[in-house]
Residue, then its C-alpha position, 0 to 999 in steps of 0.5 A: m292445032k290451028k283450030v285450037w288457037r282460033q278458039a282461044l283467040a275468039a274467047l279472048l276477044v269476047l272477054i275483052l269486048g265484055i269488059g269494055l262494054s261493062w265499063y262503058l255502061i257503068h260510067t255512062r249511066k245517069r246517077p240518081p240525085e243524092r238526098p241528104q240524110r236527116r238525123p232524128a232529133l234528140v229527145v230530152r226532158t226539160m223544165v221551165a226555169k222559174p225564179q223564186p226566193y231561196t233561203y240558204t240551208v245547211e244540214t248537219t248532225g250534232e250533239v246536245v251538251a250542257s253549257r254549264v255543269a256545277e259540281l256540288a262539294a262539301e264546304v265543311s267536314g262531317k258525317v252524312l245524316w240524310v240524303s234527299p230521295r230526289l238526289l238521283p241521276g236524271r231527277v230535277v231539283r229546285a233552286g235552294e232545295i236541300l240535297v244533303r245534311l251533315d251532322p250539325t252537332d259540333y257546329q251548333a256547339a260552335v255557334a253557342r260558344a261564339e254567342a257566349e263569347l260575343r255576349e262576354a265581350e259586349r259585357a266587358l265593353a259596356e263595363l269599360s265604357a262606363e268606367a271611361q265615362r266616369a273617368r272623363a267626368e272626374w277629369e273634367s271636374l278637376h281640369p275643366q280647361v285641359p283635355p283628358p289624356p287617353l290613358a286617363v279615360k281608358e281609350p287604349e282599353l276601350s279600343a282593345a275591348r271593341a276589337r274583341v267584340s268585333a272578333a267575337r261577332k266575326n267568329l259568330q258569323k263564321a260559326r253560323a255559316d259553318l252550321h248553314r253549310t252542313e246543309i248542301r243545297a242546289p244552287f239553281a233549278g237543274r237536272v242531276l247528272s251524277v251522285s257520289v254520296e251515301r248516307g253514313s259516309y264522312l265528308v271533308p271540305g272539297r269532297a264532291v257529292a253530286t253534279l247537275y246542270p241548269l234546266e235552261g243551260l242546254e245547248v246543241y253542238a253543231p259542227v259545219a264546214d268553214h265554207f258555210l259560214p259566210y251564208l250564216r249569221v253567227p254572233g261574234f263572228n259576222t253579226r252583232g245581232p241574233g244568229s240564224r234560226a235553226a231546227v233541232l230534230w231528235e229521232a226517238g224510235k219512230k217519232v221525230y221531235r222538232y225543237p226551234a233553236q238559234i245560233a248562239r256563238l262560234g266555238g273556241k277551237v276547230e275540230e282537230k280530226t274533221r277540221l270542222i267549225p263548231l257552232y253552238l245553238r241555243f233553244t228558243k224555248p225550253p225543250s219539251p219533251p226534255l232533251l238530255p246531254g249526249v243525245f245525237v240530233t239532226i240540225h237544219l240551219w237557215g242562213r241568208t235569203y236570196p230574192s231570186a234563184f232557180r232550183l233545179p234537179a242535180v242532174a241538170l248541172h254539168r261540168s267541163r274543163g272547169q266550167t259549170f253550165v246547164w243545157v237550155v233549149e232555144k228554137g228546138r236546139l241545144s244551147r250551153r249556158p254557164v251558170k253561177v251555183l249557189q248551193e248543191t246537194e245530191k238531189e238539187v242544185v240552186i242557180l243564182g246567176g246565168l239563167s232567165g225566167g221562162e227558159h227551158v232547162v234540160i234536166q237529164r244527163l247528156l253525153g257527147a251533146l254539142p251546141g246546136t243539136l236538134v232536140t225534141e222536148r218532153p216534160 
């Protein structure tokens, strides 16, 4: 029994000595000097900021419209005897060209009657004037010192006869005008929009026969957001001079036609659904090939020109807590630079202030970057 206790006590002493020796060796050994860990530099894409003139541009879509549409209507009644073969939708007609003829028979007869009535009234006036002259001469021979009374020289009859002549002349003018109105003419050179008359039909005054618009009366309706207006020249709104220049693009199949234009005026009412501001553009020369009302087009507007601005990819712009900024590289480290944005699109941002020429701007997204971060540039 004593032997067992001695063995257990010896084992315990050995264990205690081992633990103590291990503790001593751990706490008395020399530690190697700590070396600071250096993080690798962040690789970023950059570009050199270069100031250049920039013209504010706006792109929108719009529609070709006719600024004026004339509705041709009959001014007299009658049967349609002839319709011009050129009176078809889409055809171009000349100013003064006869488009429709009505039966002139009744109106020719009216002119003949009016001419006869005028001749009769003029004959009666001539006879009465001769009688009045004879009566005046007779009175003056009998009463040389006394002015003749009006009745003696037939002045009331003369006034009535002159009135009948004047009325007959007006009746003749009206009859000739009605005869002229049996020919419905184009009031200006234009393109026919619609036709609503056929040969053999009967027209009454006010009955529409066709609608057309002037060849030089096409405009382009171009709605834009109100925040674009300060950058554009709009006659009658913010300038008395000419409006901003524009380009109208019409894509017909695989071909795109380009037409020069200019802002002409502001519309009269904000669009109810979109709240956009309507602008109207006028072509600076007749469209060739011709455009038709209702065609949808793409519109480029050029506004104010700024002498010095910076054009950067859209990914260069960052936002945080209401601040707009870009990252620039200074001495190998990131620096945050607040900037003033002039214009921003999906692909590009235009900086007006906050940058200097020659600075290296980061043109990629940086998540969690901090000012002072060590970076390596690559183009």
